[in-house]
C-alpha positions, -999 to 999 in steps of 0.1 A, spaced: -275 4 -708 -310 12 -710 -334 31 -685 -373 15 -684 -394 38 -666 -425 24 -650 -453 48 -638 -479 37 -610 -513 37 -606 -540 64 -622 -511 75 -642 -492 67 -679 -456 69 -694 -462 104 -694 -452 113 -659 -419 107 -666 -416 124 -701 -417 159 -681 -386 159 -667 -370 126 -659 -369 110 -697 -352 141 -711 -327 147 -679 -315 112 -682 -315 114 -719 -290 146 -718 -266 126 -692 -261 96 -717 -287 70 -708 -309 55 -733 -345 64 -713 -378 49 -720 -413 47 -702 -439 22 -706 -477 31 -700 -493 -3 -688 -522 -16 -705 -551 8 -703 -531 36 -693 -519 65 -716 -521 56 -754 -520 18 -748 -553 -6 -753 -568 -17 -726 -588 12 -714 -621 -1 -722 -610 -32 -703 -592 -16 -676 -609 -35 -645 -599 -70 -659 -569 -61 -660 -542 -74 -634 -507 -67 -619 -499 -102 -639 -514 -82 -670 -486 -51 -662 -460 -74 -655 -465 -89 -688 -466 -52 -703 -431 -48 -689 -416 -80 -705 -431 -71 -736 -416 -32 -730 -382 -55 -721 -379 -77 -754 -382 -42 -775 -349 -29 -761 -315 -40 -773 -305 -48 -742 -317 -58 -705 -328 -24 -689 -324 -9 -655 -360 -13 -641 -374 21 -624 -407 21 -609 -432 43 -588 -454 33 -564 -477 9 -585 -448 4 -607 -425 -8 -582 -447 -33 -569 -453 -44 -609 -411 -45 -613 -411 -68 -579 -432 -94 -594 -413 -90 -630 -384 -101 -607 -397 -133 -596 -396 -147 -629 -369 -122 -649 -332 -111 -636 -326 -73 -642 -289 -55 -640 -300 -31 -612 -337 -17 -599 -349 15 -587 -379 12 -561 -397 52 -558 -422 51 -529 -430 21 -542 -460 -2 -531 -440 -27 -502 -441 -64 -506 -466 -63 -480 -493 -47 -502 -516 -18 -498 -530 -25 -465 -508 -1 -443 -514 23 -468 -552 20 -467 -553 20 -429 -531 53 -425 -554 72 -448 -586 60 -432 -569 72 -397 -555 103 -408 -568 116 -441 -606 96 -445 -614 121 -472 -587 116 -493 -593 78 -491 -626 86 -502 -616 103 -531 -591 81 -543 -620 54 -541 -639 74 -560 -614 75 -587 -609 42 -593 -645 40 -601 -641 64 -628 -648 97 -611 -624 125 -622 -594 135 -594 -603 172 -578 -571 193 -584 -573 198 -540 -571 159 -540 -545 157 -566 -523 184 -545 -528 168 -512 -524 129 -524 -494 136 -544 -475 170 -535 -461 184 -502 -456 220 -515 -479 238 -536 -478 230 -572 -487 257 -599 -524 263 -604 -520 257 -644 -495 228 -641 -519 207 -615 -546 213 -642 -528 198 -669 -516 167 -641 -557 166 -634 -565 162 -670 -539 133 -677 -552 112 -645 -574 80 -651 -593 57 -635 -574 22 -619 -577 -14 -623 -600 -26 -593 -587 -60 -598 -547 -46 -601 -555 -25 -565 -570 -58 -548 -539 -74 -563 -514 -51 -547 -535 -49 -515 -540 -90 -509 -541 -113 -539 -509 -108 -559 -478 -98 -535 -448 -104 -546 -431 -138 -529 -396 -121 -520 -382 -156 -512 -385 -156 -552 -377 -122 -561 -340 -119 -579 -319 -98 -563 -304 -72 -583 -287 -41 -572 -317 -20 -557 -320 14 -545 -349 20 -523 -363 58 -523 -389 75 -506 -403 108 -499 -404 123 -460 -443 138 -466 -459 109 -490 -497 107 -481 -496 69 -495 -463 50 -490 -451 68 -458 -415 60 -452 -425 34 -425 -436 14 -457 -402 28 -477 -384 9 -452 -406 -24 -453 -396 -24 -487 -359 -21 -478 -355 -45 -453 -373 -71 -474 -345 -67 -497 -319 -66 -475 -311 -26 -480 -316 10 -466 -338 33 -479 -335 67 -488 -361 95 -474 -363 126 -498 -371 156 -471 -402 183 -479 -413 160 -508 -448 142 -519 -454 112 -532 -450 123 -571 -413 121 -564 -409 129 -606 -430 159 -608 -425 172 -575 -405 203 -566 -370 194 -564 -370 162 -589 -341 170 -592 -322 158 -564 -340 125 -568 -328 120 -603 -292 130 -597 -291 102 -570 -303 79 -593 -279 90 -619 -254 85 -591 -261 57 -578 -261 37 -612 -226 52 -620 -216 37 -586 -228 6 -597 -207 4 -631 -236 5 -651 
């Protein structure tokens, strides 16, 4: 059964390519990742701010249609929100949400940063408006443990602005209707030191879908790139096997 990985804001399919795609492929999974419109090498960069969460849902649906069988959906951060919206319309064999925006949206994340790390919130706003991220901001926003300078610089060059329309959609205008979301088997994961999606917000997602979250210690938001990413990948693999998939 295929796996389809969906990235978060400011990123692209490249964030899965370094570790997750080869790791899962080596274990026999047909692993794919999609770059949503305006991200990575997908078209739409010149029109980015006009792209909505619904546009991203359509991108996922298009990617799903190209696969040989309905895929297991694995989404990170914004990608988790996109998957929740996708499930309002279409079923999936199983779902993994990693540090996902909760059904209640980004408002709790924004308020948390406003009171605990206002400079990081300002940096995110600058990036969203087309400014380049600083290496220091990336370290603080995405990682708990220090990342090698050369690796951080490589990531820094690949991050990009995000659609203002999509950000507002995740904040209040395009939140999932949980009563309509297809109840696929779901694994909800979070990170202990996530500055963007706190363990409390991960709990909100799990509560909305009647499951229990799993929080990885000593990790930050970028769970697929952080030190210890193998433990996250192994847990997903273990859970999928336990589902009989």
